[in-house]
Every structure is written in structure tokens, then in C-alpha cells.
N, C-alpha and C positions, 0 to 999 in steps of 0.2 A: 627951822623946825618951828612947828606951831604946837603949842600945849592948850588943851581945853581941859577944865576941870568940872566936876559934877559932884554933889554932895548926896547921898542916898541913905536910906534908914537900915538897909540890909548890913548884914555884919559880914558879907563878903565883898572885897573890894575887887575891881577890874581894872588893868592897865590895858590899852590897847596901841599898837604901832601899825600905821596905815601908810603904804606907799603908793603912788600912783603909776603902778607898773604891771596893772593887769594885762589880758591878752589883746586888749585894744591898740596896745602901743606896738604889736608885731608886725602889723600888716605892711607889707614892702621894706621892711627893717630888719626882722628877726626871724629865726626858724619858729615855725608854730608849733608852740606848746613850752617854749623856753620860760615864758613868765611862770607858769605852774611849776615847772621843774625847780626854777629859783626859789620859789616858796619853800619846796620839799628841802632844798639844800640847806636853807638857813638853819633849820633843826640839826642838821648832821655836821654843821661846821663850827662849833664853839672853838674860841682860839685858846682859852686859857684853862681848860678842861676837856675829858673826852665826853662823848654823846651819852655813854651808859651812865658815868659820874654825875652829869647834869641831871639826867632823868632822875636818878635816885634823891639827889638834892632836892629837886621841886617835889617830888613826892613826899618827902619828909616834912615840908614845908605846908602840906594840903593844898598843892597848887593843880588845878587842871589847865590844860591849856591846849591850843590848837591854832589853825590858820586856815585861810581859803583864800582861793584866786577867783575873781570875776572878771568879766569883760573890763571893768571900770578900774578894778584896784586889786592889791593884795593887802590882807591884815593878818595881824598876829596877835594874839591876846593871851592874858593869864587871868584867872580867877583863884584868890586865894583868901583865907580868913584875914580879917584886916589887920590883925596884932602881926601877921608874918610877910604883908605886903611889901615893906620896904626891903627887907632882906631878899625876897623872890624877886623884886624889881631889879636889885643889883645885878643878879644875874641874867634877867631877862634882858636888859638894856645893853650889858656887854654883848650879849647874843646878837642883838639888832646892831650894834655899832660895829663889832669886830668879829669877823670871820676868817677862817682859816680853810680855804677849800683844798682837798686833796684829791688826788686820782683815784684813790682806792674808793673813797665815798662816793664820789660821783659816778663812776661805773656802777655801784651797788644801789645807789638811789635812782639811776636812771632805769635799772631793772625793774625797781618798784613801782616807778610810775608808768613803765611799759605794763605792767600787770593791772594797774589801775585803768589804763585806757582798753584793755582786753575785758575787763570787768564792766566797764561803762556799756559796752555793746548788750549786755543782759538787762539794763535798765531802759526798757523801750520808752518811757515818758521823758527821759533826757534825751534821747535821739530823737523823739518826734520835735520837741522843742528846738533842737538844733536845726531840724529841716524846718521848722517854722520861721526861724530868722532868716535862712537862707533863701525862702520864698519872699519874704518880706523886702529884704534889703540888700544891696551891695555895701561892703565895706567892714571895719573891724567887728562889728556885731556879728557878720555871718560866719565868723572864724571860730571853729571850736575850741573851747578853753583848753582842753586837755592835749589839742594838737591830734596828729595821726601817729600810727605805728611807725610809718616811714619817716615822719618829721622828727618824732622823739628821737629816734635811733641815730638820726643824723646829727645831733647837737653834740658839739664837741667842748671839752672844758675851757679852752681858750674863749669861744663865742659866751660861754656862760660869766665868764670874769667879766667880759665887756659889759654883759648887760648889768651885772652888779654895779660896776663902776658907772654906768648911765643913770641908774635910777634908784639905787640905794644909797643915798646922801642925806646928810642932816637937812638939806635945804627942801628936799622932797619928802619930808618926815612929818607925818600927823600923829601926835601922841594924845589920847584922851585917857584921863584918868578919874574914876568913879569910886568912892568909898565913903563911909561915916565921918570919917576925919577931916574936918574943913581945912586942915593945914597940909596941903598938896605939895608946896614947894619944895619938899625935900626928896619927893618923888621925881618931879619934874627936873629938878638938878641933875639927875642920873642919866639924862639923856643929851645934856648938854645946854647951851644958852637958848633961849626962845627967840623966834622971829617969824619969818614967813613961811607959808605953805605953797611951793611953787608946783604947778601942774605941768605934765608932760606934754608935748605936743604930739598930736595924733592926726591921722588921715580921717576925713569926715566919712559919715554914712550917707548913704543915699537911696532915696525910697526907689523900690523896684517897680512898683506900680503894676505889677501884673494881678488880674483880676481874681483869678481862680486858679486851683491847682489840685488834683486829685491824686495821692500817694498811697502805695499799697505795700502791705507787710504781712508775713504769716506770723508776726510775734502778738498779735491782739485779736481778741475776739469781738470787741466793740468797736464801732467806727468812732472817730473823732470829728467833730466838726468846728471850726474857730472862724468867726465871724470877725474881722479884724477892720478896726477904722483908724487912718493917720490921724494923729493928734500933734503935741507939742513937746518941745525939749524939756528937761526936768526943772529948769530956773523959771519957765514961764508960769505967770500965776494963774493960768487958766487950768493948769495941770492938777491943783487942789481941787478947783471946780468940778473937773471930771470925776475926780476921787470921790466927791460928794455925791455925785449921780450914782455912782457904783454902790452906793451903801443902801439905795432904796430900788434900784432898777435891776440890777443883776448879780449881787451879791448876799448870800444868806437866805435862810428859808421863809423869809418875809417879803423877800424882792418880787417884783412882778415876773421875772422869768422863772423863777422856781415855782410859783403859783401856777403859771401857764403850762411849761414844758413838764414838770413832774407831777404836780397836785391835780391839775384838770385833765392832761392827756395821757400822764403816766409814761411819758417817752424815754426818761432816764432815771438814773440814781443820782448821778453827778451832774450839776451845771453851774456856772460862774463866771466870773471875769477877773481879768487881772490887767494892770497897766504895764507897758514897757515904756521907760522913758530914760533916755541919755543925756549927755550934754547937748547933742544937736539933733536928736529925731525921737519920734515917740508913737505908739500905737495904743489903741483901746481894744482888748481881745475878750470877746464873749465865746465861751466853749459850751458844748455838751457832748457828753459820751452816750452813745446811743446804738442801737441795732442798725446795720447796713441799710436795712429797708426802711428805715425812719429819717434818713439824712436830709433827703430834699424837703420833707414835712416840717423837721426841726428849724432848717435856714428859713422858710418861708415864715415860720410862727415868730422867730427872732425878728425878722423884718417888719413884719406886722406889730408887734410889740413896740419896736422902734419908731415907726409912723405914729403909732398912738401917742407915745411919748411927746413927739414932735407937734402933733395937733392939741392935745390936752394938757402935757405939762404935768408936774407932781401935784399931788394934793397937799393941803397944809399938814395933814397927819404924816404924809410921807417927809416931808421937810423936817418935822420934828423929830420923827423916829431916826431920819438920817443922821441929824446932828448929833442925838444922844449916842447911837451907833459910833460914829466917826469918833467923839471925843473919848467916848469908853475904851476904844481901841488903843487910842494915843496913851490914855492914863495906865492902861495894862502894860504897856510898853515901857512905861516909866518905874515899874514896880521894883524891878529888880536892878542890882548894880550892873549887870551885863546889858540888860534892855535899855538902860539910861545912857551907857556907854555907847550903844550902837546908834542909838537917835544922835547923841552929840556928834559922834563920827560922822555919819551920813550927812547930817546938816552942814558940817565944817567942810566936808570933802568937796560937797557940791555948791557951797556958798549959799545955802537956804537960809530964811528967816528964822529967828527964834522959834521956839515950841508955843510960847505964849501968844506971838504974832498969828501963827496957823490956827490956834484954838479960836481967837478973836475971830479970825475970817470965817471960821466954820459956824461960829454962833450967829454972824451976821448974814449968813448966806439967803438970799431971797430967791423967789420963783423967777424974777427977772434975769438974775445971773445965772441960774441954772438953764433957763430956756435960751440964753445966748451962748453957753458953751455947747448946748445939744445941737442948735442950730449949724454951729460952726463945724462940728464932728462928723454927725450922723447924716452926712450926705452921699447918695448913691456913688460918685464919683471918687470918693475916698475909701470906699468898702473894698475889702479883699477876703475872700474865703480861701480856706485851707481845710481840705478833707484828707482824713488818712483811713483807708478803708481794709479791713481785714482781706487777706489774700484766700481765694477759694479756689478749689481745685475745679477744673473746667469739667 
């Protein structure tokens, strides 16, 4: 178990426990959806009290708590007034370290997760991004986190117990604690003796190298155009350089793409970009939501601006603007106990440098470094385009 501490000016304290047990461990080893079901079962399986009693106790202490499963990991967290955090953490740590799985709770929660999976089909953006992952790669990233109705239904309690035994161990646990109290040791002791954080083995992702794909659905009125460039794994230093490019080129109302696609041509309300970066693979995704009649024009304009960036590079003013935007975003993420906790957890989980190291790199960002990463990424042979088009009656 690895312990990470951070001091904050907030009166709210946050304690988070992360296991390297996201859906990426499932491929060829476990039934799809078991990682997410396991997350649900943790809350349903307190060993020393009932679920209902635990909910009331935590509410009395002013605790808000939740959990999430991603492809990479599963995280559980509590937020509480700092004066109550020690008592709340006693219950929380017991829940993380000691579980009592029952058939009754398992069957009930499996029904809950099946309803969650059913409801996910109403969230068209979630489904579109699941299809984007399938378009881009083969491997764990292309597996839906929730699983499917069929896979969830097939999970048995014996398999779930094996899953907990494989991944929910102290050596595979990362604990991050942020509070205004610099004396965190008492809280850390509730989880046991600190040591190493051991990552779980996984099957690697592979680039699919498909150039383009058109998908149709009757659940949307606007088309989606996503221009994707293959990039770097999350620990590659160039990933931060590319995030810097995003700040002036493709994200925000001051970005080049916003000024062209929305302000000049009025093609959209929404345009932007986002990085996808895992332990072994990555993409830079530029998107625009627009009318079906505009998709080819939009893709051409995006490509034209990419080529202009490669030929001219950023201006001094754009570099300065991007530096301040990037640093401001980082500072905003550190303002709350939960935000600081999230940053510490993320960096420790992936083995990334400390925050100050990243900020110093941003401050020293140069045109040469920006052009170097752009020339490596924005190459025609690395481009893939995913179109989602409204279904129209014949």
C-alpha cells in the first residue's frame, strides 16, 4: 500500500483509495463488466455493520462519498468536515479492507448494474465515445466499462470473489489523503503499513490504423466529426507538450479552431479537442458537432488549420496565452481538497512527475519544442477520422 499526503486550505478533507482494477484487466481474463460490478459490491458489503447503518453513520458525520470505475482503475473516496475525517476514515478503511459478500446483496446489486447498463443506452455521447474507442484500437480500451447485458447477467458470485482476491489487496492499494491538518499519520495508519503500490498486469492495446469510418444513428440531430491523431503513452514527456498545443490551437474560445469553425464560418456551437492517453497508447482527438451537410467542409478546414500550424507555428502571443491558461487550469484543480486529491492520485497512479515539475516545464515551453511535437503528431499517415451521422429516412 502506498500513502500520499497533501495539505490544503479547505475545511473539507478527502480520503481516496484506488485499486488498479479497472476494466482494462478484464480482457481474456474476466467476464466483461466485473470490474464495475465489484466497485458496486464494495459499498454493499460492510463486514462489521449493515449497509443501511453505515449510510446513516456517514451521513451523521457529514460525509459525501462515491466511487467510479474507468478503464484504468477503480477509485473510492470520502469528503468530510476535517474535524470528522478521522472517525469517518475508520469506517471507510474498514470497508476497503474488510468485506462480507452475500448472495442476497450480490443478486440485488447485479440487478442495479443491469439497470445502469440499460440506462447507458440513453446517453448517446457515452455510446459514441465507446464506438470511437473501438474504431481506434484493439485491446482493453475498446471494451465497454459497464460490460453488456449478457456479460453482466453471466457473472457469478464465485468469479466476483476471485476478482476481489486478485486485485483488492493492500499491495495493490493507493491511498491519497488531503486535509488542512498536516498530521496525516493517524489517518494513514488506519489502512495499514505503507509500502509499494503494485500495478496489475494487462494486455496491451494496439493501434487499429483504420483511416475513416462512418457510423449512423437515429439518436442524434447533429453529426459528429472526430479527427484523431496517434500520439504517445501517458508517461511520455511529449504528452504534456501536446496538451500545451491544445491550449492555443483547439480548446477554448480563443483557440484557432474556434475562431475558424465557429466565429468565421458559423459551422458549429461546439468544437474542441481532448487527449486520450493510457499506459501504452494515445490519441489527440479534435471534434466538431455540426450539421450533416457540413461534415466534409469541417474536416477540410480542420486539416487546413493543422497544415497552417505546421508551416507557421504558434505566435509569441499564443505561447504566452497557452502558458497562462495551462497553469491557471492546474491551479484551479488544486483549490479544493478533492481537486488536490485527484491530482495526487492521478500522478501517483501513473508514476508522473510532481506538479511543480510540470509547471516548470510549461513555463519553459518554446516554439521549437511545440513545433517538434506537432511535426511528430500531425502527419497524414497518423490521422484517423470518425464520423457519426444522423440516420435519415429514405
